[in-house]
Steps between C-alpha positions, in 0.01 A plus 500: 500500500695817573773470765663805660876459541675714765849517646737692723282718722779556757254625763362781282141466622398819322612356168352158579162659571515687167588177318220306669251772401621471139482119515138523621412690182642225277273219615799278584383181670835382637824663610865394495749675730863437404677590822645784705211600718776574753297547821211263570251788534525542121362149451212579734419807289512295180279226644250758622497681167438208263241230561591249227770233527847641565810291423831629642868416495764642732750761388848566632372784723226296668691449823231375737367213291351333806280800576409541132379139497310555823322803353429305182344222709249753636373563146357193328552653156878552543753224425880516527696275266868544541753531361313398186131477421397252234131538423251387243236761427234445236721243328811723503817393680637796691814566706551784749855579616642818652837489326516571125814292446313189614176601329676543167632144519152374586359682199775371271424143611168506317333321792261791570255712308585803714773594748492814715781660701578819690811610694664743256207747500499511118202452269554254217336235287694225320402191305695177477313292245148477636602601853428847634747646751399831655586735784224739611742767623474635851255635750779675692565759228879499542552562129226760466193297405254291700368215288348154492406256227194323368524148365222360283486122549303447178739680263817471713549875446649736757454877530670747732281746686656828611338625819690818576830676448714556809742781574843367608471687831192291590697173530 
C-alpha cells in the first residue's frame, strides 16, 4: 500500500489543494497528517479532498483541538490520535508524532518499522537499524518548497514529492 504523508499546512489552503491534487495522482490509499493544520477549516479541506483513511496527530499550532476533533467526527474516514499515533498497517508497526525530538527516540527504540514526524518543516529520511524515520517537509512553503512524502508499506521505503516552489514573499 502507498500512504501519503503530509505535515504543517499552516492554513495554506492553496498549497494544500495542490498537494491533494498531487496525492490523487499517486494512487495513495491512506494519508497521515503530522500536525499543524492551525485553523480547523484546513482539516475540513483535507477531509473533503481525500476519501481514504486519514490518521492525524496534533501539532503545536493546532490551538482549537476541540473543534478539530469535532470536524474530524463529521468525517468517518478521519481519526485523531494524539499526541502519538501507534498503528499497525499491513503488518508494519508505525508511529506518528509531530515533534522530531520525540520521533527520533521512537525510531531509535527499534519498536517500530516506521516513524514519521513534522514540526521543523524540513525534508529528511533516516534509518536506525531496520526503522525508517522520515519527515515529509511542509505544505506551508516557509522554506521555499511545498512537499509531501509517499511511504510504501511493502518495501518500507519513503520518497519525497516536490509539489511546487514558493517565492518567499508568498508566505
